[in-house]
Structures are given as structure tokens and as C-alpha cells.
N, C-alpha and C positions, 0 to 999 in steps of 0.2 A: 707295667701299669703304674707302679709307684713313681717312676721317672716321668711318665706322662702327666700324672697329677701334679708333680712338683713344677713342671714347666708351665702348666696352666696357672698355678698359684703365682709364679714369678711374673708371667705376662700380665695377669690381673693387677698385681701390685704396681707394675710399671705404668699401666693405664690410669691407675688411681692417683699416682703421684702428682702433686700440683706443679703447674708450669712455672719455671724459674723466671724471674723478671729479666728483661733485657739489660745487659750491663754496658757501661761505657767502654772506654779504651783500656780495660784490664786494671792492673794494680794502681791504687791511688797515687797521685802525684806526691812526691816527698817521702814515700816509703823507702826505708833503708833495706838494702839487700846485702847481707854480710856473709862472707865465706872464708873458711880457714882450713888449710890442708895440714896433714901430719905425715911424718915418715918414721918408720920403725926400722931398727937394724940391730945386729948382734955384735957385741964386742966380747971376745972370749966366750963366756957362757951367759953373759948378761944381755938381756933385750932392752934396748934403749929407744924411747920415742921422742921425737923432736917436732914441735909445732911450728908451722910457718907464721908469718905475720897475718893478721886479719885484713881482708880486703872488703871495704864497704863502698857500695854504689848507691846513689840516691835516684829513685825513679823520676824521670823528667815529666813535666806537664805536657800532655799532648793536646794540641789545639785542633778540635774537631767539632762539627756541628751539622745539623740538618735544619732545613726550613721548608715547610710544606703548606701549600694553600689548602684550606680545610672545607670550603663550601662544596657541596655535593654536585652542583651543576652551575652553569653560567648564572651570573647575578643579573636578574631582569631589571631593567630600568627604563625610564622615559626621558625624553629631552627636557632639560632644565630641572630635572629632579636633583635634590641635594642630599648629601650625607649618605650615599649608598655604601654599605659596610661590606668589606671583604675580610675574611678571617684567615689568619696564618698561625702555624704552630712552630715555634723556635725551640730546638732541643740541643742542649750541650752534650755531645757524645764524646767529649774529651774526658780526661781522668782527674781534672782539677776544676776549681772555681774560675769562672771567666766572665768578663763583661763583653758585651757585643754592641757595635755601632750599627744603626739601621739607616738605610737610605731607600728612597722610592724613585722609580723612573716610570713616568707615564707617557714617555715619548717612544714607546716600543714600535719598531717598524713592522709593517705588514697588516696592521689593523685599520679600521675605518674611522676611528676617532680617538682623540686623546682625552681621557678623563682629567678633571682639574682637582688636584690634591687639596683636600680640606683638613687633613691632619692624620697623624699616626697615634694610636692610643695603646697603652698597656692594660692588660686585663687585671685591674687592681684587686678585685674581689675573687678572682680565680674561678668564676662560674662559667667561663667559656663563651659568654654572650656580651655584646657591647652594651654597656649601660651609660647613657648620656648623663653627665654630671657626677658620675662615680669613677669611671675608668680615667686613667691619668694620661694627659697629653704628653707625647714623647718629645723631648728636646735633645738633639744629638750633643753628646758630651756633658749633658746635664743630668739625665737620669737613664743612662744606658742600662738595659737589663743585665743583672748579674745572676748567673745561674751556676749552681753546684753541678758536679758531675751527675749526669743523667737527669738534670733538672730541665723543666720545660715551662714555657709561658706562651699564652695566646696573645697575638697582636692583631690590631684592627686598623685597616686603612679605610679612611672615609674619603669618598670622592664625590665631586659634583659633576653633573652631566651637561655637556654643551647643548645649545639650542640647534634646531634644524636638522636633527637626525631622523633617519627612516627605519622602519621595521627591519630587524635582523642585523643592523650595524653592530660590529664588535669593537670593543676597546680593551686594551691590556693595561694592567697596573702591576708593575714588577717591584717586589720588595726584596732587598738584599740585606744580609747580615754578615758582619766580619768581626773576628776576634780582635779585641783591642790590643792584645799582646803582640799580634802580628799575623801576617798572611804570607803566602808564597808557595813555592813548589813543596810537595810532601818531603819531609826530611830537613827542611830549613830550620836551623837552630837559632834560638835567641838566648844566649848565655845570661843567666841570672835574672831573667825576666819573668819566670814562672812563679807559682805560689811560694811565698816565703823566701824568695830569692833563688830558687832552684832554676835549672835550665828549662826552657820551653822548646818544644819541637812541633813543627806543623804536621798534622795528620793527613789522611787521605783526601779530606775535603778541601785542602789548601787553606784551611782556616776561614773559609767563607762559603756562603751558600745563597741561593736566590730561587724564587719561584714567582709565577705570574697568576694573577686573578683575571678572569675574563668577564667583562660586563657586556650584556647584550640588550640592545634596544628592543623592547617588546611593546610595539604600538598595538593598540586595540581599538577597533571600530565596532560600534553597536548600531545596527539598523533596525528600525521598527516600522512595520507595514501593517495597516489595518484594512480588512476587507469585510464586506457584508453580503450575505446571501439571503434573498427574500423568498418566502413561500406563502402565497396567498391562499385563501380558503377554497379556491376553485382550481387549484393545480397550476396556477401561473406564478409569476414573479412580480406582481404589482404591489407596491408599498401602500396597502389600503388598511383601514381598520380591521382588526383581528388577524392580520397577517403576522407571520413569524419572521423575525430577522435573526439570523445566526451571524454573530460577529466573531471574526478571527483576528487575533493580534499575533503576528509573526515577529519574533525577536531573533536576529542573526548576529552572532559575534564572530569577527574575523581578526586575524593577526596572531602574533605569538604571545601577546599579553593576556592578562586576566581582567575581565570586567567584574568587579566585586559587588556583592549585595544587589544584584539586578532585581528590580521590582517593577511589575506592571500595575498601573492603576488606570481604571477606565470608568468614568461616571456613566450610570444608566441615563440614556438620553431622555429629555423631556418628551411627554406624550407617548411614552412607552412604559411597559411593566416587565420587570425581570421575571423570567420563567424559572421557578425554583427547581433546583436539582440539575441544572444544565451546565454548570461551571465545570470546565475540563482543562487539564494541562497535558499536552501531547496525547490527547485522546483518552486519558485516564480521568475518572470522575474525582472532583473535589467537593467537599461539603460546603454549604453556604455559610455555616456558622464559624466563629472564631474558635479553632480547636488545634489539634496537632498537625493538620496538614498544611499545605503551602498557600491556601487561598481562602478567601471569604468574601461575602457581599454584605456590607454594613453601611447603613446611611445612604443607600443609593450609589455606592461606589464599589466596583469590583477591584479587589487587590489580590495579586498573586506574586509570591516571592520565589524568584528563580535561583537565588543563591549566587555563587561565584561561577562565572562562565568563561570558557576559553575555546575558541574556534568551534562553535556549535550553533544549533538553531533550536528554538523552543516556540511552541504555539499555545496560546491561551484562547479558549473559545467559550462562548455562552450565548444564550438566546433571550430575546425579549419579544413581546407582542406589541403591536401598535394599538394604542387605546382608541 
């Protein structure tokens, strides 16, 4: 029983231990590793100990990195749209401080269009979001990002979209980063080129990394069709005085894009009177007054706010009587 209780305590303690942060390539570059041996022996009855010389090795700088596209899904865009932002995360997974050169290739084979590069920006304020006028325009060789071991920085590629594209077209934008000290096959050494003049050696990444952002043309079309259904006092459909007219406004959104802030406005026709309490959205009643719901009838104008719509259909309906 006691042993069982002890095991439970140990297991609980392990579960409660905080996760250790991910480390870069082990021991920090420039660290000295010193080792000295000794030998002991007996002469006559005396024990004598003799020490060897000390051997000191200095840990080389490992050139390693990762580069990852951060957007959670394809970046939706329209033809001729400008400054579409793609976000990347560059991390120094080596064991020393390193500067990195950035390059962009928008001519990736296999896609339907090539974005036009507008610029690469460094996340100057570290908030993870592109801030126009705040984040710094990158210039190769001028402000290459310098990262300590385990350090990261977000990078933003801004692209312009060509004209004449159709819904669903894809374009790739590839960002590459390379260690300024050098790249090559893992194990390639650069004597004296590391931190403080120590040796540098290429790690498993080859000292370089790349990833691609995908931009997707998201065309959106909005169609609006209005219909009228007449009910006269005698059971027919003649548009005569005292007859009711039920107007329906059908809004249909197609394509992979989003129509934002869609709003229906419809003036009550002359020689008719709005029938209070008949305003509906997709069959659900809306109040006539300005309040918390999506619609109102004010100043002889029906207004219904449909919000942001993607690949869907909505119907607004109301009634009037002919004066």
C-alpha cells in the first residue's frame, strides 16, 4: 500500500512539473570543455599520483535554423489588390548568434500566377502583426536579422496581385533564409568564422531554410433579385387599391471570397403603405424600429444588414398595401 501511494505521488509530481523550453543545438558556442587525467602508482611503499596535461576544447558554433509560414490558411486576394501580407517565423536553432540573409522567389513553378513583390518587412515591435509605417523594410546586407540562439523574428512578405485572374487561382511566394557565416552539407566547417573567432559548422538544416505562402484568388459575386406577389381583396392577384404586395429581395453570394457588410435598402414605393410587422429575414421576423436586430423601416426605407457573406443566399421580405 505504501509503495503504491509513493508511486502515485511521484507520477503526480511528474505531471505537475513545468515543460522545459525547447533548446537550440546544445551547449552554447564558445564554451570551453576541459578534461585532465591522472595516474597513480606505488614506488616501494609510497603511492604517487601524476597528472596529465589539461586538454581544452572550445564548442563550435552550429549553423542551424527553421523558417515557417505562419498563416493558418491560404491568403485570400483579388486581382489588382495590393500589399497582401504573408507572415513567416524565422528561428535560430543553432547555438550561437547569427545573422541571416533573406530572399524571395515569386516565380515558383506549378501555380497559376506570380505575385509581384512589394517588400519584405521585419517585425520591429515584436507584436507578430504587420504594422505599416512601423515595421522595418528589409534590405539584404543592410539590416539582416541577427538572432541569438533560440531567438525568433516574424517576417512579412507584401505582394501585389496581377490583373485578370479568376476565382481559385493560386500563387506561391517563397521566402528563404541563409546563415551569413555559411551554408553547405551538414558538417561543413568554417574555421574561425563563428562567434568570437571560434569555428563554425553547418548543422542538419544545411544553414538554410525556406517555406512558401499560398495566395488564393477569392472572387465574389453578389446577385440581387426582387420579386412581388400580389393578393387582391377578392382572392385574385390584381394590383388594385387595398391589395397586398409581398416583396421579396433575394441576395445570392457565390465564389470563394467574402462580401463584407452586405446591406439591403429598399424604399417603400409611392402610392403604397408599409404593413407594420411584416419585415422578415429568411422567414424570421424583424422589428420595424431601430434596435438590436438586423433591420428597420425608417423614413419610408427598408434597411436590412446581412453582414459578411460567403457562398450563401439570404431573403428579405415585407408587405405593403396599395393606397
